N, C-alpha and C positions, 0 to 999 in steps of 0.2 A: 167368666170372672166372677168371683164371690163379691157381692156388694152389700148385702144386708146383714143384720146382727145375728151372730151365732148364739147368743146367750151369755150368761155370767157377766152382764154389764160391759161386754167387750165390743167396741166399735170395730167390726171386722173389716170394714172398708179401709180404715186407717192401718190396721194390722197387716192386711194383705198387701197394701201398696206402699208401706214404709220402705224407703230406699235402703238397700243393704250395700250399695256400691260406694265405697269410699276411695276409689282409685284415683279419680280425677282424670286419668289418661291424657296427660299433657301432650306427649308424642311418643312414638315408638322408640326413638333413640334413647331418650332419657330413661326409659323403662328397662331396656335390655342392653344398653351400651353398644349398639351396633356401630360399625364404621359408617359415619354419615354419608360419605361420598358413595360408598357401596350401596347404601339404602336408596339414595336419590337416583342413582344410575338404574337400579332395578325397577323403581317405580315408574320412571320415564319410559323405560323399554316396554313396559306392559300397559301403558296408558291407553284409554279408550278415547277416540275422537269425540269431542263435544264442544259446545260453545259455553262461555261463562254464563252462569245463571243470573237473571235479574233479581231484584228484591223479592221477598217472600210472597207478597200478595200478587205480583205480576207472575212470578214463577208458578203460582197455583191458579193461574187464570183459567178461563173456560174455553179457550181456543185450543184445538188439537196441536200437539207438539210435533215439530218436524222429526224429532228424535224417536217418536213413537208412532210414525205413520204406518199405514197398513193395518190398523186395528179396525175390524169390521164394526158397523153400527150394531148396538144391542137390540134394536127393533122393539122399543117399548111403546105400547099402544093403550094401556089401560088408563082410566081416568083416576088421578090421585085421590086418596081419601084425606079428609081434613085432620089436622092435629086435634087431639082431645085433651082439653085443659081442665075439665071439671074435676074437682077433688073426689067426686063420687063415681067416676067412670069405672065400670066394672064389666067390660066385655072385650071381644075381639072384633074388629071391623076390617073388612076387606073391600076392594072396589066393587062397584056395580057390575053384575055379570059373573060374580064369583061366590062360591059357598065355602064356609069354614065351619067345622064342627069338632068338638072334643073327640079324640080318638083313643088316647092311651094316657092314663093318669097315675100318679103315685098311688100305690096300693093295689093296682089291678093285677090279677093273677098272671104269672109268667111261666112258671115251671109246672109240670104235670102234678096234680094233687094240691095246688095252691088254693087256699080259701079266699073267698071274696073279702075285700077290704071292709073294715068296720068304720063307720062314719065318726065314731067317737075316738078313733085311733087306739083302740084297746088291743089291737093285734099284738101277739107276742113276738119276740125276736125271731123265734123259729118260723113263725108265719111270714114275717117281713122278709126273711131270707128267700122266699119263693115268690114274692110280689115285687112290683115295680118300686124302685127306690125313689128318693126325693130329688128335686131340683134337676130336672131333665136339662141336658146341655147339648154338646156336640152329638151328632148322629150321622148314620149313613145307611143307604138302602143297597142291599145285595140281591140282584134279581136271580131268579131261577132261569136257566138257559132256554127252557121250552116255552116260557111265557113271561118274558122279562118285564113287560109293562103291566102285568096283572097279578104277579105272584113273586114274592121275595121275602127276605129277612130284613127286619128293621133293627138296627143296633143303636142303643141309646145310652149315653153317659148319664150318671147321677152324681152331681158334683159334691154336694154336702147336704146337711140336714138342718131343718128349722125346729123351733120348739113345738110346732104343730105335730111333730112325729109322735109325741106322747100325749096322753089325755089331758095332763095338767102342765104341759111344758117341761123344760129341763128342771131337774131337782138335784140338790146337792147339800152337803153340810160341811162346815168348816171345822177342821181338826184343831187340836190345841196348838200345834206348831204353825197354824195358818194355812196348811195345805187343804185342798178341796177333795172331798170324797164323793164319788158318784155312785148311784145304785148300779149294780152289775147288769141287771136286766135292761136298763136304759142304754148303757154303753153298748151292750151286745146288739140291741136293736139299731142303734145309730150306725154301728159298723156294717150291719146287714143292709142298711138303706143307702150306703155308698156303692160305687162301682158301676156296673153295666148291666143292662137288660138286653137279651136277644129274643125277639118275638117274630113269629111267622105271620105274614099278612097276605091277604088274597082278595081279589075283586071277584065277587060272585053276584050275578044278576045286577051288574052295574053298581054294586055297593061294596066298598072296601070293608073287610072284617078282619079281626084278629082270629087266627086259627087256634082254637082252644085246645089245650092238652097236646100241643105240637111237640114232636120229638126234638125239635130244635130249641124249644124254650129253655133259656139258661139265665141264671143270675151269677155274676161275678161280683164279689164283695171284698170288704177289707179283711176277710179271713180266708180267701180262696188261695190254695197252694199254687205257687208259681216258680218257674226256673229263672235263675239269673244266668245270662249268657254273654258272650263277647269278651273283650279285653279285661274287664274288671272282675268277671266271675272268678271266684276262688281266691281273690286277693285278700290280704289281711284287712283291707279297708271295709270288707263286707262281712267279716266273720263276727259272730256273736255267741253268747252262751247257749243260745238255742240252735245255732247253725254253725258248727265248727268248720264246715266246708266252704261257706261263703257262696253257695250255689242254689240255695232254696230260700224262699221268702213267702210270707203270708200276706196276700192282699194287695190292693191298689186303692188309693184314696185321692180325693179332691180332683176328680176327673172332669176337666172342663172341655176343651176342644179335643180334636182327634185327627186321624188320618185314615185313608182307605187306599190299599195298594192295588196295582193292576193284577197282581197274582192272587187276589181274592181274600186277603186278610184285613183285619181291623186293627188300627193302632190307637191304643188308649194312652192318653197323656196325663201325667201326674202334675197338677199345678201347685196349689198352695199347701203341699204336704208339710211344709215347715211348721205350720200352725198346730200340728198334732203332737209335737215332741217338746220335751223340756230337758235342759241340762242345768241343774241347780248348783253346779260347782263353778263359781265365777272364774277361778284360775284356769281350770280346764277349758271352759268355754272360750276364754280369750285366746288360749294357745291353739285351739282346734279350729283351723280355717274352715273345714267342712261344716262346722256348726255356725260360727258367727257370720261368715260371708253370706249365708242363706237366711239368717234371721231367726234361727231357732230360739224359742223362749227361754229365759233364765228365771222367770218369776216362780216363787214358791207355789202359787196357785195355778201356774202354767198358762193362764190367760187363753185357754183354748177349751176343748171339750173335757179336759181332765181325764182322758182315757187312761192315762198312766196310773190312776188310782185303782183301776180294775185290771188293766192289761199292762204288765210291767215292761213290755218291749217298747212302749212309748215313753218310758223314762230313760233318757239318754245320758243321765248322770253316770259317770264312770264308777264302777264297783270293782275295786281291785281284788276283792275276795273271790270273784268269779272268773272263769276262763274268758279271755278276750275282753276283760273289764266289763262284763255284763252286757248291757244293750247300748253301749256308747256308739257303736257303729250302725245301729238300726236306722237312723235317718239317712245314712249313705245308701240304703237299699230302696230308697224312694226318690222320685224326681226323674224317672226313666220313661222311655217309650215301651209300652207293653203290647206285644203282638199276639193275636190269636185268630183262629179260623172259626168264623161263626157257623159254618156248615158242619163242624165236628164238635158236638157238645161235650165230648169226652176229652178233648185236647187240653193240654196244660199250657196256660199263657206263659209267655217268655218275656222277661225284661231285657231289652236289647241295650247293653251298656255302651256299645260303640257310639251311640248317638249322643252321649254326654248327659250329665245330670244337671237339670235346670229346674226352675219354677215354670214348667213348660205349658204353654197355652195350646199349641197345635203341632201336628206333624204332617204337613201337606206334601203329598207325593206327586212328582211329575217325572216323565221320562220322554226320551226322544225316539226317533225311528230306529236308531242303532241300539236301543236298549240301555243307554246310559240313564241312571236314575239320580234324582236329587230330592231331598226331604228338607223342607223349610220349617223352622220353629221360631216363635217369639218367646222371650223370657219375660213374663208379665209382672214386672215391678218397675217403678219409676227409676229411670237411669240405667236400665239393663239393655240387653243386646239382642240382635237377630242372628240366627245360626242357620247353616246349611250342612247337611251330611250327604256325602257322595259315596255309595258303596264301591268297594274295589271291583267286584264283578258286575256284569250286566244282567238286566232282566231278560229272561228267555220265555217268551209267551207259550211256546209249544212244549215246555218241559217244566211242569209245576214243581217237581222235586228239586230242581236246580235252584229255585228261588226260596227254598225253605229256610235257609240260614243266610240269605243275602245281606241282612242287616247286622251281621256279626263282625264284619270287617269293612273298613273304609276310612274316610277322612272327615273329621269334623272341622268346619270353618266358622269364623265369625265375621260379621260385616263391618266395613269401614266406609262411611259416606263422606266423600270430599266435597268441598264447597263449589267446585267447578262442574258438578254433575257427573263426576266419575266415582266409581266405587271399586272396592276390592274385597275379596275373601281371603282372610289370613288363616292359615291352617293351625290347628291346635295339636301340634305334634311334639312329643317329648324330644328334647335336644335341639329344637329349632326356635328362633325368635324369642330367646330368653327363657324357654320352658325347660330349665336345667336345675340341678341341685342348688346352684348358687341362689336361685329364686324360689327354692322350696319344693321343686318338683323332682321326683326320684324315678318315675317310670310313667308309662302311658296311662296306667290305671289311676295314678295320682292326678294326672291332667284331666281325665274324664270325670272323676268324682268331684274335682274342684274346677269344673269348666268355667265358672264365673271368674275365678281368680286367674285362670289361664287367659281368658279373654281380656282381663285387665292388663296383663303383662304385655300382650301383643298389640295393645292400643286400639281396641274396638270402640265404636262410636256409641256412647250412652244415648238411649232412645226414650221417647215419651210413652213408656209402657207398651211395648210391642205385643200384640195379641194374635189375631187370626191372620193367616196368609192364604191367598187364593191365586191360582195360576190360570191365565186365559187359555181356553181349550184349543185355540188356533195359534195365536201369536206366541204363546208361552211367556208373555209378560207377567211379572210377579207383582202382586199388590199386598200391602200390609196395613192393618189398622194400628194406629198409635193413639190409644184411647184418650189420654190426657196426662198432664203432669203439672201440678201446682207448684212444684219445686223448680221447674225450668227457669233458669236465669236468676234464681234466688239462692242457689247453693253453688259453691265453687266447683263441685264435681259435675255439675249439670249446666254448663253455660249455654246460652243461645247459640245455635249453629244453623247451617243451611237446611238440614233435614228436620230440625226441631226449632223453628224460627220465631216462636212466640214466648215471651216471658209469661209466667203464671198461666200456663196453657190449660185452661179448664174445659175446652171443647174437643181437643184432639185433631188429628189429620189422617189422611190416607196417602201413602207414598206408593210409587211403582218403579220397577226397574226392569231392564232388559239385559240378559246375560250376553257377554261378548260373543259374537258369531252365533248367537242363539243356541249355544251349547249349555246344557244343564250343568255340566261339570266345569264351566269356565271359572276362572279366578278373578276376572274383572267384569264390571258391568257399568251401564249408564243408567242414571236414575233421575227422577223428577217428582215434584209434588203433584199429586193428582187433585187433591182439594184440601182446603182447611175447613173444618166443621165450625159451626157457630152461626150467630145471627147475621142477617143481611145488614150492610152498612146503613141502610135507611132506618133500621130499628133503633138507632141512637146508642148502640152499645159501644163501650170502649174498644180500642183497637185489638186488645188481646182476646176479646170475646166476639170479634167480627170474623166471619168466615168468607169463603169464596164460592159457596155453593150456588150452582145454577139450578134453581128449582126449589124443592121443599127442604127447609132447614132441619138440622138435627145436631145433637151433641154426642160426644163420646162413642165413636164407632167402635164396635167390638167384633161381632160375628161377621164373616166375609166369605162369600161363596160365588163361584161362577156356575151358571147352568150350561147345558150343552150347546146352546146357541150364542153364548158370549155375553149374556146379561150379568152384570155385577150386582149381587144382592148384599145389602149392608144392614146389619142389625145393631141396635144400640143398647147401652147400659149406663144410665145416669140416674141421679136422684130427681125424680119428676116433681118433687115438692120443693126443690131448691129454686130461689128467685132467678138465678141466672138462666134457668131452663124454662122459664115461664112461657116463652113462645114455642117451645118444642112440643109441649103436651106430654102424654105418656110415652113410654118407650115404644119403639116402632121398628118395622122393617121397610127398607126403601130399595129401589132398583135404579141403578146408574148405567148410563150408556158410556162404555169406555172411550168411544170416539168423540162424542159431543160433550161429555161430562154432565149431561142433563140428569137430574135426580128427581124421581117421583116416589112419593110415599105410597106404599102398597098395603101396609097393615099397621094397625095400632093395637096395643095390648092394654089390659086392665091396669088400673092404678097400682104402682108399687112393683110391677113385674120387671123382669129382664126378658127381652126377646132374644133367643139364642138357639142356635142349631137349626139347620135347614138341609133337606135332601129331597130328591125327586126321582120318579121313574125315568128310565132312559128316553121315553117319548116326550117328557116334559109336561104331561097332562095331569099328573098327581104330585102334589108337594106336601111335605110334612114340615111343620115349624114348631119349636118348643116355646112354651110360656113358662118361665121359671119364677118361683116365689111370688105369685100374685099376692098383693096386699089384702085384697078383699076376698071374694069367694068364687072366682071363676073356676069351673064352668057353671056353678049354680049361684043364684043371687037371692036365695030365700032367707039369708041371715042365719042359717043353721049349719050349713055345710062348711067345714073348715077349708081354707085355701089348699088347693092341690096343684102342684106343677103338672102340666099337661102337654102332650103332643097333639097339635091341631092338624087336622087333615083339610087341605085346600084343593078344590077343583074349580074348573070353569064351567058355568052352567051349559054352555054350548059344546062342551067336551073338548075344547081347544087347548092349546099350549099355554101354560101359565106365563103371564107377562105380555102376551100379545093382545 
């Protein structure tokens, strides 16, 4: 999640999280005029057995739920580290018995021939294209089969850029009409600092190293050629003056969380892509659902990086003098899941449109013994939804080619959380549940490009900024972070409900659910509150700032990940200088036991950072964690080195499993 300032006096936290959902979603019937008796009959026929949930603070209590019995203990044995509240704190701290060191930072060489990073940030955009991008985020480790615990590829997202990318920060000038003009060299460098890095890593003589000049080293950027595939590819909604076919696109942007498939590919997610585009035609903007429902800017100065002043495809204002009205459809070519094979550096990434267009935080993949697959995603904006995609075909472990296009056909669902602890997945399929021409949908491509509007129509539950999703490796219970929502209960389209039980929710919560019959393709589930983040009641905080955490307190859960032994790792992203977070200290990573709900603080980061992205070797003895946008100067504290987002390597001094 993007939290800090992008420049041009723009509060990007406010811009990223401004709600775009105006639906209200009162109920399904009033939306699509279904026969009410038929609807109720269908709902009761598919209901999941559950007891009525008690009030929120009891529901989120710290005793194991009968509905979620059978969850093995997370076996957490490390001594928690204390919160760091000093305004000058500038380090990474892990528990006694662990080591943490900087491993891979912005500007480090990635591709063969890359030059070393210049500490004054004077690298050109051509040099940046071969180096690590900024703001490390989601990542995954891909082991080599012959040495899985000591040799692999590390794939790391680079979400966005900071003013530190340039020697003197962002620069611009205002034109006579009020528009902003950016220097071309700066814009190109910013585009090269987005995307993904693939690096080869190997443990040699008991020390992990980057393999320099590896043939696997790769940078994917905002200018990398990609294919558009699936139901939307080739449609009029994707055609532009530069691509009359609607099947080719340049680049991926704002890559926050991610996914990793069992068939060996990496899924890049495009989160706040909306901030990069502008439509300066108010009439067109209002009429174009695929622009206004996602919050594309209308301002003359575009209130973003102003890339449109250099790269015209980011100007989505319609131009009727050009084919396909110029670049008006360019925003429709972002917001997708991008799949690529890290072991094939020459492969072309593919944007898989069957999974729907969102402000997508993650694409968490799970599958069962029969090869059925589900992919979960959160749409990270206040009042948006949780989605699941189920491919039509099954995963086949012994036939890699059979999985090559598995994500091009399937069903996209959106979640509804009922107050009695039951839930359902409603399919976003053209012709069903009101997704018809009467409500502005003309085919499945229209549904997928406008997935948010489709979810409005079918009555999805607006959530408190759904972000990362994690699936328990044994029980397959699904957990989601709901980071916060100051508008909850204060806006008519975001009333307090069972899944989002606090007004002015500044600390967030974690929910979990179990699919009916434990089938990943189920259309019903049982859910409960795992915990409410926030202060302990004894801290004297008001009710909406009081949590139910057993153990170490935290705010705004964001990153979420299960290790192979079933420990739940939680990462945070909040303003550590805000008074309401005074007891939390700097952002952190914690470990939770899914059975007992005990939470222990494992890592604290430097002032101003976000802790995000985590992965490990299969044996659990090596872990990598990302420190994004540190405010001070980690990993150096000499006052001269500019802040660098960094991947931190963590090991246990006795060589044991992380967390034990």
